Structure formats: structure tokens, C-alpha cells
C-alpha positions in Angstrom: 83.1 -245.0 -2.2 83.9 -247.8 -4.7 82.4 -251.1 -3.7 85.3 -252.9 -5.4 87.9 -251.3 -3.2 89.0 -251.9 0.4 91.0 -249.1 2.0 91.9 -247.9 -1.5 93.1 -251.3 -2.7 91.3 -253.2 -5.4 89.0 -255.9 -4.0 90.0 -258.5 -6.6 93.5 -259.5 -5.5 92.3 -259.6 -1.9 89.4 -262.0 -2.6 91.4 -264.0 -5.1 94.0 -264.9 -2.5 91.2 -266.4 -0.3 90.0 -268.5 -3.2 93.5 -269.6 -4.1 94.0 -270.9 -0.6 90.5 -272.3 0.0 90.0 -274.1 -3.3 92.9 -276.6 -2.9 92.2 -277.1 0.8 88.5 -277.8 0.1 89.5 -280.1 -2.7 91.8 -282.0 -0.4 89.1 -282.3 2.3 86.6 -283.5 -0.3 88.9 -286.2 -1.7 90.0 -287.3 1.8 86.4 -287.5 2.8 85.6 -289.6 -0.3 88.3 -292.2 0.4 88.7 -292.2 4.2 85.6 -292.6 6.4 87.5 -291.4 9.4 88.5 -288.1 7.7 84.9 -287.7 6.5 83.6 -288.1 10.1 86.2 -285.6 11.5 85.6 -283.0 8.8 81.8 -283.3 9.1 80.0 -280.3 7.7 83.3 -278.3 7.3 83.9 -279.6 3.8 80.5 -278.6 2.3 80.6 -275.3 4.1 84.1 -274.5 2.8 82.9 -275.5 -0.7 80.0 -273.1 -0.6 82.2 -270.3 0.8 84.6 -271.1 -2.1 81.8 -270.6 -4.6 80.9 -267.2 -3.1 84.6 -266.1 -3.1 85.0 -267.1 -6.7 81.8 -265.2 -7.6 83.1 -262.1 -5.8 86.5 -262.5 -7.5 84.8 -262.7 -10.9 82.7 -259.6 -10.3 85.5 -257.6 -8.8 87.9 -258.8 -11.6 85.5 -257.4 -14.2 85.5 -254.0 -12.4 89.3 -254.1 -12.2 89.5 -254.9 -15.9 87.6 -251.7 -16.6 90.3 -249.7 -14.7 93.3 -251.5 -16.2 92.0 -251.7 -19.7 92.1 -254.4 -22.4 95.6 -255.9 -22.0 96.5 -259.3 -23.6 97.7 -260.7 -20.3 94.4 -259.7 -18.6 92.5 -261.3 -21.5 94.4 -264.6 -21.0 93.8 -264.5 -17.2 90.1 -263.8 -17.8 89.9 -266.7 -20.4 91.3 -269.1 -17.9 89.3 -267.7 -15.0 86.0 -268.5 -16.6 86.8 -272.2 -16.0 86.9 -271.7 -12.2 83.2 -271.1 -11.4 81.8 -274.3 -13.0 84.4 -276.5 -11.3 84.0 -274.9 -7.9 80.2 -275.1 -8.2 80.6 -278.8 -9.1 82.8 -279.4 -6.2 80.3 -277.7 -3.8 77.5 -279.9 -5.2 79.5 -283.0 -4.7 80.6 -281.9 -1.2 77.0 -281.3 -0.1 75.9 -284.6 -1.7 78.7 -286.5 -0.1 77.9 -285.1 3.3 74.2 -285.8 3.0 74.7 -289.3 1.6 77.1 -290.5 4.3 75.2 -288.6 7.0 72.1 -290.6 6.4 73.8 -294.0 6.6 73.9 -295.9 9.9 77.3 -296.2 11.5 77.3 -299.6 13.1 75.3 -302.7 14.1 72.9 -304.8 12.0 71.7 -301.9 10.0 75.3 -301.1 9.0 75.3 -304.5 7.2 72.2 -303.4 5.3 73.8 -300.1 4.5 76.6 -301.9 2.7 74.3 -303.1 0.0 75.4 -303.0 -3.6 73.4 -299.8 -4.3 75.1 -298.0 -1.4 78.5 -299.1 -2.6 77.8 -298.0 -6.1 76.6 -294.6 -4.9 79.7 -294.3 -2.7 82.0 -295.0 -5.6 80.2 -292.6 -7.8 80.5 -289.8 -5.2 84.2 -290.6 -4.8 84.8 -290.5 -8.5 82.9 -287.2 -8.8 84.9 -285.9 -5.8 88.2 -286.7 -7.5 87.1 -285.1 -10.8 85.6 -281.9 -9.4 88.4 -281.4 -6.9 91.0 -281.9 -9.6 89.2 -279.6 -12.0 88.7 -276.9 -9.4 92.4 -277.0 -8.3 93.8 -277.1 -11.8 91.6 -274.3 -13.0 92.4 -272.0 -10.1 96.1 -272.6 -10.4 96.1 -271.9 -14.1 94.0 -268.7 -13.7 96.0 -267.6 -10.7 99.3 -268.1 -12.6 98.0 -266.1 -15.6 96.8 -263.4 -13.2 100.2 -263.2 -11.5 101.9 -262.9 -14.9 99.5 -260.1 -15.9 100.5 -258.2 -12.8 104.2 -259.1 -12.5 105.1 -259.7 -16.1 106.5 -262.8 -17.7 
């Protein structure tokens, strides 16, 4: 039994479709959480959990992609897909780190009352802006990299 197959199908395209859906959704949740406190409260731990799951999916996609490459052989389209796909893990790891940091940072802050005024100190505002900036950068990088790699993978399979 091949660990990189499910019911005779290669594991790579199955896992990749999960990553292609989850990366942009997680990126959207991260950015919304960075700019809208109400979204951040409603999403809660779902954003950092989705970001960690995304990292796992991307890792499995990379490993299973390497196994599929051995079967398919060294084609130029596969090499292009692989060259673009190596950009995905660093961006998704960065997005996961920012998602966890954002969740931990805003979770520790008081929500109302006199202590809320203290929490709005200059330092807290600066950290909040830094987290928002990092959220925008990593979410954008993760989304763009997965779209480029996915498009190259689709071209490798379907031609073009």
C-alpha cells in the first residue's frame, strides 16, 4: 500500500485542494481579525487553529508532491510548479505565527472598564498595529503564493 495514495488516487491533488481553499479563507479571517475587533471576537481560536491546519496541509502537499514527481518524472511544467510551491510553506508558517500571536495578544487584553483605558496605552496600540501589518503581509504572501503554485500545478496537469 502506497502511503501517498488514497483509493488508488495520488494524495497530492486531494490535499492540495484543501490547502487551496483553506489558505485564502484563513488569510481573510486573519486580516478581518486584525482590523475588526468584532470579527476577532467571533472567530476566536478558529483563526489560529485554521492557520496551523493550513501549515500541516501544506507540508503533506509538499511531501506527497515530491512522491508524485517521482512517478511523473522531470517535466518542465512540474519543475515550474515545484519552484513556485517552495514559496508556500514560509508564508503559511508566517501566517500561522501571526495568527497565534494575534489571538494570544488580544486575548490577554481586558475588554472593558477602567482597565480597558489602561490597555489602550501607546505600547498596546503600537503592538496592535504591528500585528495588523504582519497579518496583512503574511496573509497576502500566503494567498498569492498558493494561487501562483496552484495555477502552475493546474497548467502542469491540464496543459497550457
